[in-house]
Backbone as CSV, one residue per row, in Angstrom:
resi,resn,N_x,N_y,N_z,CA_x,CA_y,CA_z,C_x,C_y,C_z
1,MET,283.558,108.448,119.206,284.608,108.978,119.426,285.911,109.487,118.560
2,ASN,285.855,108.110,117.369,286.968,108.673,116.605,286.914,110.204,115.569
3,SER,285.200,110.281,115.552,284.992,111.290,114.789,285.526,112.395,115.326
4,THR,285.838,112.703,116.513,285.853,114.065,117.161,287.887,114.277,116.963
5,ALA,288.553,113.407,116.215,290.148,113.223,116.443,290.681,114.133,114.742
6,HIS,291.483,115.178,115.630,292.264,115.838,114.124,292.427,114.818,113.241
7,SER,292.779,115.275,111.838,292.946,114.304,110.962,294.977,114.117,111.010
8,ALA,295.510,115.235,111.345,296.982,114.944,111.751,297.288,114.509,112.697
9,SER,296.613,114.484,114.292,296.845,114.217,115.484,296.041,113.131,116.244
10,PRO,296.067,112.075,116.890,295.440,111.132,117.396,294.689,111.808,118.876
11,ALA,294.983,113.006,119.012,294.147,113.284,120.089,293.104,114.361,119.667
12,PRO,291.899,114.122,120.002,290.403,114.528,119.710,290.882,116.181,119.954
13,ALA,290.069,116.671,118.931,289.880,118.251,118.380,288.713,118.789,120.012
14,PRO,289.680,119.715,120.328,288.989,120.449,121.946,288.052,121.217,121.305
15,GLY,288.003,121.873,120.126,286.852,122.864,120.001,285.809,122.502,119.385
16,GLY,285.284,122.951,117.881,284.196,123.238,117.486,283.666,121.528,116.858
17,ARG,284.680,120.760,116.329,284.265,119.484,116.286,283.525,118.821,117.393
18,ALA,284.432,118.839,118.083,283.624,118.270,119.684,282.438,118.454,120.244
19,ALA,282.267,119.982,119.594,281.097,120.569,119.767,280.179,120.367,118.827
20,GLU,280.255,119.791,117.642,279.628,119.220,116.670,278.779,118.032,116.729
21,VAL,280.018,117.139,117.230,279.504,115.816,117.219,278.962,115.386,118.660
22,PHE,279.080,115.886,119.832,278.679,115.598,120.975,277.095,115.923,120.990
23,GLY,276.699,117.734,120.368,275.603,118.075,120.234,274.420,117.367,119.427
24,ARG,275.432,117.039,118.617,274.110,115.851,117.351,274.271,114.669,118.119
25,LEU,274.568,113.943,119.175,274.216,112.976,119.578,273.426,113.001,121.202
26,GLY,272.974,114.104,121.224,271.900,114.624,122.042,272.607,115.214,123.250
27,VAL,274.398,115.198,123.956,274.581,115.740,124.706,274.629,117.308,124.360
28,GLY,273.908,117.866,125.654,273.925,119.518,125.989,275.058,119.874,127.317
29,ASP,274.897,120.982,127.375,275.763,121.827,128.636,275.222,120.718,129.845
30,ARG,273.834,120.933,130.226,273.595,120.179,131.492,273.427,119.000,131.573
31,THR,273.567,118.146,130.333,273.048,116.603,129.954,273.981,115.581,131.077
32,THR,273.776,114.810,131.641,274.537,113.972,132.392,274.904,112.486,131.479
33,VAL,275.535,112.321,131.560,276.279,110.879,130.142,276.964,110.110,130.941
34,VAL,276.188,109.156,130.755,277.042,107.578,131.617,277.458,106.758,130.243
35,VAL,278.928,106.891,130.426,279.645,105.972,129.476,279.688,104.430,130.207
36,TYR,279.929,103.616,129.196,280.201,102.244,129.440,280.551,101.578,127.677
37,ASP,281.173,100.493,127.941,281.624,99.717,126.990,281.122,98.224,126.689
38,ASN,281.685,97.460,126.274,281.516,95.848,126.214,282.521,95.214,126.403
39,GLU,283.859,96.032,126.778,284.882,95.316,127.321,285.625,95.715,128.706
40,PHE,286.596,96.086,128.904,286.724,96.342,130.544,286.766,97.662,131.172
41,GLY,286.348,98.415,129.888,285.931,99.784,130.082,287.035,100.791,129.847
42,GLN,287.977,100.703,129.386,289.106,101.384,128.399,288.301,102.030,127.728
43,ASN,287.557,102.001,126.537,286.474,102.521,125.472,286.257,103.377,126.254
44,ALA,285.306,103.487,127.467,284.735,103.919,127.920,285.587,105.467,128.908
45,ALA,286.322,104.643,129.321,287.189,106.159,130.230,288.116,106.449,128.874
46,ARG,288.057,106.406,127.743,288.450,107.021,126.936,287.383,108.210,126.477
47,LEU,286.143,107.985,125.812,285.012,108.757,125.943,285.043,109.625,127.574
48,TRP,285.130,109.333,128.547,284.771,110.216,129.536,285.788,110.869,129.732
49,TRP,287.044,110.706,129.396,288.454,111.603,129.103,288.275,112.868,128.196
50,ILE,287.710,111.984,126.839,287.602,113.150,125.343,286.508,114.169,126.252
51,LEU,285.054,113.576,126.928,284.559,114.793,127.209,284.679,115.830,128.169
52,LYS,285.484,115.213,129.306,286.083,116.025,130.377,287.186,116.960,129.982
53,ALA,287.901,116.586,129.119,288.278,117.243,128.422,287.915,118.845,127.265
54,ALA,286.819,118.241,126.626,285.850,119.157,125.740,285.828,120.195,126.862
55,GLY,285.552,120.105,128.226,284.861,120.574,129.428,283.506,120.564,129.800
56,HIS,283.221,118.968,129.554,281.885,118.842,130.276,281.854,117.937,131.529
57,THR,281.633,118.295,132.563,282.076,117.956,133.782,280.810,116.944,134.208
58,ARG,279.773,116.784,133.966,278.906,115.904,134.351,278.850,114.635,133.246
59,VAL,279.539,113.904,133.601,280.058,112.347,133.135,280.431,111.683,133.739
60,GLY,280.357,110.413,134.282,280.486,109.201,134.842,280.427,107.561,134.184
61,LEU,281.242,106.762,134.273,281.564,105.753,134.208,280.996,104.577,134.914
62,LEU,280.044,103.520,133.795,279.640,102.416,134.483,280.616,101.523,134.405
63,ASP,281.114,101.276,136.274,281.993,100.136,136.593,281.331,98.727,135.972
64,GLY,282.106,97.734,135.177,281.497,96.871,134.939,280.961,96.550,133.548
65,GLY,280.487,97.598,132.813,279.883,98.202,131.393,278.683,97.198,131.482
66,LEU,278.189,96.972,129.945,277.400,96.218,129.369,277.321,94.722,130.251
67,GLY,278.578,94.157,130.181,278.193,92.589,130.532,278.238,92.854,131.903
68,LYS,278.431,93.029,133.044,277.788,93.429,134.261,276.455,93.567,134.838
69,TRP,276.103,94.743,133.410,274.730,95.408,133.802,273.826,93.819,133.189
70,THR,274.106,93.512,131.982,272.918,92.428,131.552,273.314,90.772,132.473
71,ALA,274.544,90.558,132.765,274.634,89.310,134.479,273.781,89.778,135.317
72,GLU,273.352,90.976,135.647,272.627,91.304,136.561,271.276,91.389,136.590
73,PHE,270.845,90.859,134.932,269.514,90.892,134.183,268.684,92.444,134.363
74,ARG,269.109,93.525,134.577,269.322,94.439,133.950,268.322,95.046,132.914
75,PRO,267.780,95.797,132.713,266.623,96.084,131.216,267.680,97.017,130.494
76,ILE,267.759,96.006,129.049,268.595,96.453,128.049,267.338,96.646,126.992
77,THR,267.966,97.535,125.861,267.028,97.964,124.576,267.887,97.600,123.592
78,SER,267.314,97.355,122.211,267.868,97.095,121.192,267.413,97.760,120.057
79,GLY,267.728,97.962,118.711,267.222,98.833,118.075,268.457,100.049,117.633
80,GLU,268.087,101.022,116.436,268.831,102.584,116.412,268.238,103.145,116.988
81,ILE,268.740,104.397,117.942,268.242,105.457,118.729,268.487,106.098,117.811
82,THR,267.721,107.388,117.575,268.035,108.896,117.247,267.681,109.966,118.324
83,PRO,269.103,110.648,118.809,269.059,111.445,120.003,267.971,112.807,119.362
84,ALA,267.538,113.650,119.868,267.263,115.144,119.522,268.356,115.696,120.035
85,PRO,269.281,116.510,118.780,269.805,117.281,118.828,269.988,118.756,120.322
86,ALA,271.465,118.696,120.643,271.480,119.590,121.622,272.419,120.303,121.543
87,VAL,272.888,121.893,122.074,273.953,122.562,122.069,274.879,121.970,122.969
88,PHE,275.751,121.777,122.737,277.150,121.278,123.643,278.253,122.707,123.253
89,THR,278.402,123.387,124.289,279.746,124.333,124.265,280.993,123.729,124.628
90,ALA,281.889,123.431,123.944,283.070,123.163,124.342,283.970,123.902,124.703
91,ARG,284.630,123.786,126.133,285.233,124.672,126.837,286.733,123.672,127.530
92,PRO,287.428,123.575,126.019,288.868,122.656,126.041,289.547,123.100,127.049
93,ARG,289.961,121.880,127.655,290.883,121.641,128.809,292.079,120.880,127.924
94,THR,293.110,121.896,127.128,294.088,121.328,126.691,295.177,120.711,127.879
95,ASP,295.359,120.908,128.803,295.960,120.315,129.885,295.676,118.642,129.867
96,MET,294.792,118.229,129.356,294.656,116.886,129.780,295.053,115.972,128.782
97,TRP,295.626,116.798,127.666,296.615,116.423,126.442,297.717,116.736,126.427
98,ALA,299.221,115.676,126.611,300.481,115.748,126.405,300.854,115.311,124.992
99,ASP,301.899,116.356,124.410,302.559,116.089,123.143,303.989,115.778,123.176
100,ARG,304.796,115.269,122.172,305.811,114.510,122.279,306.938,115.512,122.643
101,ALA,306.852,116.994,122.910,307.831,118.047,123.612,307.252,117.830,125.002
102,GLN,306.381,117.942,125.787,306.172,117.620,127.016,306.522,116.348,127.598
103,VAL,306.516,114.947,126.606,306.986,114.343,127.276,308.481,114.004,127.030
104,LEU,309.375,114.682,126.253,310.198,114.824,126.555,310.776,115.719,127.173
105,ASP,310.365,116.271,127.620,310.731,117.706,128.740,310.616,116.673,129.854
106,ALA,309.755,115.813,130.113,309.725,115.057,131.500,310.608,113.976,131.759
107,ILE,311.402,113.814,130.121,312.665,112.496,130.312,313.847,113.377,130.806
108,THR,313.639,114.709,130.374,315.433,115.282,130.475,315.241,116.112,131.510
109,ASN,314.061,116.454,131.919,313.827,117.020,133.550,313.423,116.077,134.684
110,PRO,314.252,115.545,135.728,314.017,114.421,136.347,313.066,114.865,137.215
111,GLY,312.836,116.348,137.809,311.916,116.901,139.038,310.517,117.140,138.152
112,GLY,310.807,117.243,136.930,309.166,117.490,136.273,307.766,116.600,136.571
113,ALA,307.407,116.106,135.144,306.141,115.435,135.378,306.670,113.722,135.265
114,THR,305.721,113.095,135.878,306.075,111.372,136.153,305.409,111.140,134.716
115,LEU,306.145,110.144,134.362,305.624,109.452,133.177,305.146,107.901,133.579
116,VAL,303.852,107.537,133.180,303.323,106.642,133.564,302.882,105.357,132.124
117,ASN,303.781,104.253,132.727,303.146,103.368,131.561,301.752,102.559,131.710
118,ALA,300.783,102.837,130.704,299.817,101.985,131.444,299.762,101.080,130.351
119,VAL,300.398,100.481,129.138,300.483,99.159,128.834,300.491,97.840,129.294
120,PRO,299.590,96.832,128.842,299.215,95.504,129.573,300.848,95.169,130.483
121,GLU,301.372,93.865,131.198,302.504,93.356,130.726,302.437,92.091,130.183
122,LEU,303.602,91.788,129.795,303.725,90.645,128.553,302.882,89.573,129.416
123,PRO,302.070,88.722,128.650,301.426,87.505,129.339,302.864,86.369,128.830
124,ASP,302.547,84.851,129.946,303.319,84.190,129.666,303.730,83.509,128.637
125,ASP,303.017,83.892,127.915,302.835,83.099,126.219,302.325,84.028,125.252
126,VAL,303.710,84.702,124.931,304.269,85.909,124.126,303.834,85.243,122.921
127,SER,303.391,84.238,122.192,303.037,83.444,121.023,301.572,84.113,120.714
128,VAL,300.891,84.413,121.625,299.477,84.827,121.258,299.308,86.197,120.621
129,LEU,300.522,86.757,120.936,300.495,88.053,120.604,300.772,88.497,119.090
130,PRO,300.293,89.627,118.564,300.773,89.758,116.758,301.933,90.005,117.278
131,PRO,302.463,90.128,115.709,304.239,90.096,115.478,304.755,91.894,116.136
132,GLY,306.016,91.799,116.714,306.077,93.269,116.874,305.158,93.690,118.114
133,THR,304.214,93.162,118.848,303.659,93.753,120.130,304.265,93.243,121.251
134,ALA,304.881,92.184,121.220,305.873,91.985,122.348,307.210,92.639,122.702
135,GLN,307.870,93.141,121.685,308.987,94.256,121.694,308.174,95.420,122.382
136,VAL,307.045,96.322,121.618,306.432,97.185,122.298,306.481,97.313,123.827
137,MET,305.263,95.975,124.065,305.051,95.558,125.834,306.309,95.809,126.447
138,SER,307.392,95.730,126.053,308.765,95.637,126.354,309.516,96.787,127.165
139,THR,308.880,97.819,126.203,309.730,98.988,125.995,308.845,99.874,126.491
140,SER,309.643,100.939,127.222,308.987,102.152,128.002,310.097,103.516,127.912
141,LEU,309.748,104.337,128.069,309.874,105.776,127.954,310.789,106.119,129.322
142,PRO,311.884,106.465,128.982,313.227,106.546,129.933,312.349,107.311,131.393
143,GLY,312.765,106.256,132.219,311.978,107.185,134.012,310.703,106.965,134.340
144,SER,309.853,106.500,133.295,308.540,105.599,133.790,308.644,104.997,134.958
145,LEU,306.788,105.262,135.730,306.819,104.510,136.413,305.437,103.133,135.865
146,ASP,305.400,101.862,136.094,304.880,101.200,135.461,303.215,101.383,136.566
147,ALA,302.021,100.778,135.582,300.854,100.650,135.923,299.827,100.511,134.859
148,PRO,300.175,99.082,134.390,299.530,98.335,133.394,298.043,98.490,133.862
149,PHE,296.880,98.547,132.802,295.885,99.132,133.306,295.194,98.057,133.353
150,PRO,295.899,96.722,133.389,294.740,95.407,133.809,294.742,94.930,135.299
151,SER,296.128,95.811,135.596,295.878,95.564,137.293,294.976,96.316,137.940
152,LEU,294.524,97.042,137.228,293.256,97.981,137.911,291.816,96.841,138.043
153,GLY,291.940,95.999,137.519,290.930,95.086,137.456,290.328,93.941,138.557
154,GLN,289.495,93.871,138.848,288.985,92.838,140.049,289.679,91.505,139.639
155,PRO,291.048,90.617,140.624,291.069,89.626,140.120,290.299,88.653,139.864
156,GLY,290.733,87.936,138.478,289.589,87.032,137.968,289.156,87.519,136.923
157,THR,289.220,88.851,136.323,288.318,89.644,135.327,289.433,90.585,134.739
158,GLU,290.468,90.114,135.036,291.729,90.911,133.684,291.460,91.085,132.735
159,ALA,291.383,92.139,131.955,291.568,92.334,130.483,293.230,91.998,130.407
160,LEU,292.990,91.007,129.101,294.189,90.543,128.559,294.468,91.256,127.331
161,PRO,296.187,91.250,127.204,296.399,92.177,125.782,296.075,92.284,124.552
162,HIS,295.438,91.041,124.090,295.067,90.824,122.514,293.689,89.756,122.778
163,PRO,292.729,90.586,121.861,291.350,90.539,121.804,291.091,88.494,121.122
164,SER,291.896,88.012,121.032,291.734,86.990,120.742,291.611,85.557,122.180
165,ILE,292.074,86.644,123.244,292.368,85.829,124.649,291.110,86.135,125.354
166,ASN,290.123,86.006,126.398,288.521,85.842,126.938,289.337,85.856,128.639
167,TRP,288.476,86.492,129.001,288.801,86.463,130.693,287.379,86.071,131.215
168,PRO,287.400,85.299,132.610,286.011,84.886,133.138,285.529,86.104,133.718
169,GLY,284.112,85.905,133.391,283.289,86.341,134.201,283.093,88.233,133.568
170,SER,282.812,89.483,134.238,282.743,90.559,134.038,283.202,91.106,134.306
171,PRO,284.178,91.891,133.566,285.400,93.248,134.306,284.975,93.895,134.982
172,THR,285.634,93.971,136.302,284.990,95.274,137.091,286.468,95.814,137.506
173,LEU,286.239,97.144,138.054,287.481,97.761,138.708,287.634,97.144,140.028
174,ARG,289.004,97.380,140.598,289.053,96.772,141.954,288.505,97.938,142.956
175,PRO,288.013,97.979,144.002,287.651,98.896,144.948,288.428,99.700,145.049
176,ARG,287.617,101.235,145.176,288.998,102.770,145.161,290.115,102.335,146.059
177,PRO,289.941,101.718,147.436,291.116,101.950,148.373,292.384,101.131,147.560
178,ASP,291.873,99.586,146.850,292.928,99.161,146.277,293.396,99.769,145.038
179,ARG,292.815,100.388,144.551,293.262,101.439,143.447,294.118,102.223,143.330
180,ARG,293.819,102.910,144.851,294.715,103.781,145.089,295.805,103.120,145.688
181,ARG,295.844,102.186,146.110,297.394,101.140,146.946,297.635,100.848,146.080
182,LEU,297.575,100.730,144.545,298.158,99.740,143.508,298.948,101.275,142.908
183,LEU,298.291,102.490,143.077,299.176,103.838,142.157,299.678,104.625,143.021
184,ALA,300.224,104.557,144.462,300.247,104.937,145.078,301.905,104.990,145.363
185,HIS,302.424,104.424,144.019,303.760,104.849,143.485,304.320,106.545,142.884
186,ILE,302.971,106.360,142.150,302.742,107.473,141.200,303.046,108.715,142.405
187,PRO,303.325,109.990,142.477,303.841,111.187,143.441,302.137,111.945,142.994
188,ALA,301.521,112.418,143.778,300.473,113.007,143.356,300.907,114.693,143.501
189,GLU,302.377,114.608,144.081,302.514,115.899,144.161,303.043,116.438,142.871
190,ARG,303.032,115.689,141.671,303.951,116.263,140.376,303.143,115.842,139.673
191,PRO,302.958,116.602,138.387,302.175,116.298,137.271,302.563,114.364,136.657
192,ALA,301.258,114.236,136.035,301.693,112.588,135.441,301.010,112.730,134.411
193,ILE,301.727,112.357,133.562,301.259,111.837,131.820,301.444,110.403,131.688
194,VAL,300.011,110.266,131.320,299.738,108.570,131.482,299.708,107.902,129.785
195,TYR,300.369,106.948,129.177,300.583,106.598,127.800,300.758,105.244,127.974
196,CYS,300.166,104.836,126.603,299.942,103.371,126.323,300.570,103.064,124.939
197,ASN,299.906,102.159,124.005,300.479,102.048,122.950,300.233,103.289,121.732
198,SER,298.517,103.132,121.792,298.115,103.937,120.828,296.702,105.260,121.552
199,GLY,297.066,105.293,122.923,296.097,105.896,123.764,295.099,105.491,123.755
200,LEU,294.497,104.058,123.895,293.018,103.833,123.855,292.860,103.630,125.082
201,ASN,293.902,102.924,125.941,293.780,102.187,127.640,294.357,103.258,128.496
202,ALA,294.987,104.310,127.904,295.880,105.330,129.077,294.794,106.077,129.706
203,PRO,293.761,106.868,128.896,292.555,107.107,130.253,292.205,106.500,131.483
204,LEU,291.950,104.770,131.522,291.649,104.540,132.084,292.552,104.445,133.691
205,VAL,293.640,104.441,133.668,294.886,104.812,134.247,294.817,106.014,134.816
206,ALA,294.604,106.976,133.585,294.280,108.298,133.983,293.059,108.738,134.717
207,LEU,291.958,108.077,134.474,290.583,108.486,135.232,290.802,108.185,136.841
208,CYS,291.600,106.613,136.700,291.606,105.998,138.200,292.681,107.107,139.332
209,LEU,293.626,107.995,138.528,294.713,109.029,139.238,293.807,110.127,139.532
210,VAL,292.905,110.841,138.688,291.935,111.759,139.468,291.292,111.073,140.214
211,ASP,290.751,109.959,140.165,289.784,109.798,141.447,290.450,109.541,142.330
212,ALA,291.896,109.195,142.378,292.745,109.220,144.087,293.339,110.280,144.284
213,GLY,293.011,111.319,143.516,293.232,112.328,144.271,294.223,113.336,143.516
214,HIS,294.705,112.741,142.255,295.798,113.578,141.363,294.944,114.519,140.830
215,THR,295.515,115.541,140.746,295.150,117.011,140.195,295.671,117.483,138.970
216,LYS,296.688,116.809,138.600,297.406,117.271,136.865,298.105,115.845,136.488
217,VAL,296.745,115.500,135.661,297.246,114.507,134.779,296.792,114.480,133.378
218,SER,297.387,114.140,132.956,297.347,114.496,131.296,297.662,113.156,130.457
219,VAL,297.135,112.491,129.663,297.439,111.473,128.212,298.169,111.932,127.433
220,TYR,299.379,110.938,127.052,299.943,111.361,125.772,299.414,110.402,125.077
221,ASP,298.640,110.867,123.993,297.553,110.052,123.099,298.715,109.269,121.734
222,GLY,299.651,110.181,121.634,300.497,109.653,120.403,300.683,108.013,120.856
223,GLY,301.072,108.122,121.895,301.673,106.801,122.976,302.902,106.301,122.607
224,LEU,303.153,105.302,122.517,304.275,104.401,121.903,304.423,104.548,120.566
225,THR,303.032,104.058,119.861,302.994,104.041,118.282,303.831,105.306,117.713
226,GLU,303.401,106.272,118.128,303.859,107.835,118.043,305.397,107.932,118.564
227,TRP,305.886,107.562,119.318,307.429,108.170,119.997,308.023,106.567,119.022
228,LEU,307.865,105.620,118.928,308.756,104.575,118.106,308.882,104.980,116.997
229,SER,307.964,105.904,116.328,308.064,106.147,114.786,309.478,107.165,114.451
230,ASN,310.091,107.267,115.640,311.205,108.211,115.358,311.997,107.755,115.848
231,PRO,313.539,106.934,115.458,314.558,106.641,116.096,315.266,106.960,116.675
232,ASN,314.943,108.352,116.559,316.315,109.406,117.670,315.307,109.050,119.276
233,ASN,313.990,109.587,119.106,313.597,108.896,120.694,313.959,108.204,121.511
234,PRO,314.504,108.452,122.797,314.959,107.415,123.784,314.028,106.835,124.267
235,THR,314.353,105.625,124.449,313.168,104.553,125.159,314.392,103.560,126.191
236,ALA,314.081,102.973,126.819,314.563,102.057,127.925,313.992,100.960,127.759
237,PRO,314.455,99.578,128.379,313.946,98.575,128.984,312.377,98.695,129.712
238,ARG,311.793,97.804,129.666,310.853,98.011,130.781,310.816,96.976,132.075
239,HIS,310.842,97.871,133.156,310.772,97.423,134.599,309.780,97.302,135.093
240,PRO,308.820,96.536,135.336,307.577,96.443,136.101,307.589,97.018,137.320
241,THR,306.883,98.026,138.001,306.681,98.618,139.659,305.704,98.119,140.225
242,VAL,304.741,97.276,139.611,303.205,97.341,140.144,303.256,95.630,140.018
């Protein structure tokens, strides 16, 4: 995934670089891709988003990822796989990414896009967090609605905000009706700009919004990391709404 990124921006390259990388991985224009990871699904969702933003429509996400797959004793393989190169035609969808200017416009124009904060909520014991993380997790962009990505997981399998904390069982998403209910406070008639700390987790919430029927969803890939790097950018205390 990282090899599709610009050197000066965290947002993945929409054109020739994506075509080169995915083609080398054996992804052609008619290839059906199923993405998965061994975590909560946020890494797979980011790859899903990158493929979609590059114009590839034949892509799905394996709910529960490798953990659920192996827990069900399904077949796996090991060793290195060398895919046959394919021709990947990039058809960039720049509307799936938002930049700082679009975020600022959403802040200053209350009738415009809805900002959606996908950062996990603070744990009860903030001492488990790396230095500075609690402050970031308590910060929001003005006017944002909360949709922490772990809230979309099945109870008992929530992802937690630090890798030193494990969750029981295989992390899976809630059923579609439950996800739609949890995201119902985000107006579907307005564009939504989803962000997190660094762009890794936001695509999972963005994917679920698309699955819930939202048609104008973008990811602010710079996230709070980029936004807070400029002390003149406006911020607000976080007020959970989920």
